[in-house]
C-alpha positions as CSV (number, residue, x, y, z in Angstrom):
1,M,-16.3,-40.3,-12.5
2,N,-15.3,-41.2,-15.9
3,S,-17.2,-40.6,-19.2
4,D,-18.0,-44.1,-19.7
5,F,-20.9,-43.4,-17.0
6,T,-22.4,-40.8,-19.2
7,L,-21.8,-42.7,-22.3
8,A,-23.5,-45.6,-20.9
9,I,-26.5,-43.4,-20.0
10,H,-26.4,-41.8,-23.3
11,S,-26.4,-45.2,-25.0
12,L,-29.1,-46.7,-23.0
13,S,-31.4,-43.6,-23.6
14,F,-30.7,-43.8,-27.2
15,L,-31.6,-47.6,-27.4
16,A,-34.6,-46.8,-25.2
17,L,-36.1,-44.2,-27.3
18,Q,-36.0,-47.1,-30.5
19,P,-37.3,-50.1,-28.7
20,D,-38.5,-51.8,-31.8
21,R,-35.2,-51.2,-33.9
22,M,-31.4,-52.2,-33.6
23,S,-29.1,-49.2,-33.2
24,T,-25.4,-49.3,-34.8
25,S,-22.5,-48.4,-32.5
26,E,-22.1,-45.9,-35.3
27,S,-25.7,-44.1,-34.9
28,I,-25.0,-44.1,-31.3
29,S,-21.6,-42.6,-31.4
30,E,-22.9,-40.0,-33.8
31,S,-25.5,-39.1,-31.1
32,A,-23.1,-39.0,-28.4
33,G,-20.3,-37.1,-30.4
34,V,-17.4,-39.6,-29.7
35,H,-15.6,-42.0,-32.0
36,P,-17.6,-45.6,-32.5
37,V,-14.6,-47.4,-30.8
38,R,-15.5,-45.4,-27.2
39,I,-19.2,-46.4,-27.8
40,R,-18.2,-50.2,-28.6
41,K,-16.1,-50.5,-25.4
42,V,-19.1,-48.9,-23.3
43,L,-21.9,-51.3,-25.2
44,S,-19.6,-54.2,-24.6
45,L,-19.6,-53.5,-20.6
46,L,-23.4,-52.9,-21.0
47,K,-24.1,-56.2,-22.7
48,K,-21.6,-58.2,-20.5
49,H,-24.0,-56.8,-17.6
50,G,-27.1,-57.8,-19.3
51,F,-28.5,-54.3,-20.0
52,I,-28.4,-54.9,-23.8
53,K,-28.5,-57.5,-26.4
54,S,-26.7,-57.3,-29.7
55,K,-26.8,-59.1,-33.1
56,E,-24.0,-59.3,-35.8
57,G,-24.1,-59.0,-39.5
58,T,-26.7,-57.2,-41.8
59,G,-29.5,-55.5,-39.6
60,G,-27.4,-56.2,-36.6
61,G,-26.8,-53.7,-33.8
62,F,-27.7,-53.2,-30.2
63,I,-31.2,-53.1,-28.4
64,F,-32.1,-52.4,-24.8
65,A,-32.6,-56.0,-23.0
66,L,-34.5,-55.0,-19.9
67,D,-37.5,-52.7,-18.6
68,L,-36.5,-49.1,-18.5
69,S,-37.8,-48.9,-15.1
70,E,-35.4,-51.9,-13.8
71,V,-32.2,-50.1,-14.4
72,N,-31.3,-47.1,-12.3
73,L,-28.4,-44.7,-12.5
74,W,-26.6,-46.3,-9.6
75,D,-26.8,-49.5,-11.6
76,I,-24.8,-47.9,-14.3
77,Y,-22.5,-45.9,-12.0
78,K,-21.4,-49.3,-10.3
79,I,-20.2,-51.0,-13.7
80,T,-18.4,-47.9,-15.0
81,S,-17.3,-45.8,-12.2
82,E,-17.4,-47.3,-8.5
83,G,-14.6,-46.2,-6.6
84,A,-14.1,-43.2,-9.0
85,L,-14.5,-40.6,-6.0
86,Q,-11.8,-42.2,-3.9
87,P,-9.0,-39.5,-3.6
88,K,-5.6,-40.3,-5.0
89,C,-3.4,-39.7,-2.1
90,P,0.4,-39.2,-2.8
91,E,2.8,-41.4,-0.3
92,S,2.8,-39.6,2.7
93,N,5.2,-39.2,5.8
94,E,4.0,-41.9,8.1
95,K,5.9,-40.0,10.8
96,C,3.8,-37.3,10.4
97,I,0.0,-37.4,12.3
98,V,-1.6,-35.7,9.2
99,G,0.8,-37.7,6.6
100,A,-0.1,-41.0,8.6
101,N,-3.9,-40.7,8.6
102,M,-4.9,-38.5,5.6
103,Q,-5.4,-41.2,3.2
104,R,-7.8,-43.2,5.5
105,V,-9.7,-40.2,6.6
106,L,-10.2,-38.8,3.2
107,C,-11.1,-42.3,1.9
108,S,-13.6,-42.6,4.6
109,I,-15.2,-39.3,3.7
110,F,-15.5,-40.0,0.0
111,F,-16.6,-43.4,0.7
112,G,-19.7,-41.9,2.4
113,A,-20.1,-39.4,-0.3
114,E,-20.2,-42.3,-3.0
115,E,-22.8,-44.0,-0.8
116,H,-24.9,-40.9,-0.6
117,M,-24.6,-40.4,-4.3
118,G,-25.5,-43.9,-4.8
119,E,-28.9,-43.4,-2.8
120,Y,-29.7,-40.1,-5.0
121,L,-28.6,-42.1,-8.3
122,K,-31.1,-45.1,-7.4
123,D,-33.9,-42.5,-7.4
124,Y,-33.6,-42.1,-11.2
125,T,-34.4,-44.7,-13.8
126,I,-33.4,-45.0,-17.4
127,K,-37.2,-44.6,-17.9
128,E,-37.2,-41.3,-16.3
129,V,-34.1,-40.2,-18.2
130,V,-35.6,-41.1,-21.3
131,D,-38.8,-39.1,-20.3
132,L,-36.9,-36.0,-19.5
133,V,-34.9,-36.3,-22.7
134,Y,-37.9,-37.1,-24.7
135,K,-39.7,-33.8,-23.5
136,R,-36.7,-31.7,-24.6
137,K,-35.9,-33.7,-27.8
138,R,-36.2,-32.2,-31.3
139,P,-39.2,-33.6,-32.9
140,D,-37.6,-34.7,-36.2
141,F,-34.3,-36.2,-34.7
142,F,-35.4,-40.2,-35.0
143,E,-37.1,-39.7,-38.1
144,K,-33.9,-38.4,-39.7
145,N,-31.9,-41.4,-38.1
146,V,-34.1,-44.3,-39.1
147,I,-32.4,-47.6,-37.9
148,K,-32.9,-51.2,-39.5
149,K,-36.0,-52.9,-37.5
150,V,-34.9,-56.0,-35.8
151,T,-35.2,-58.9,-37.7
152,V,-35.2,-62.0,-35.8
């Protein structure tokens, strides 16, 4: 699994906690503790798949496009990390029973593991992640990081 998965969840959660405001990639990157370019890459992926909307220019930024309960963590995993659990096997000796079969055996095992993980991740929506984050948030965070309201 790569960091795009966690950054996507972080970004969506950040946007979800500000449903009536546009958020800049800079504010999201500050929250996530990564460079804005990394966040913009993830935001581009989320926009491409319809999870968020954006507006350019003054007062622009990003906003969540769907109902929070419609998006589960498996949806996010599939666009950021699908196949990431597959083992990277070196070229093996095809004349050896182990070498000839190891990659197929491990791929089958890890494919099953990814399917099981998917079933687990489907049980968690962004709404549930946000609820968990909100229960633990510092009360003054969003008051200190006021983002421009949506102007449409």
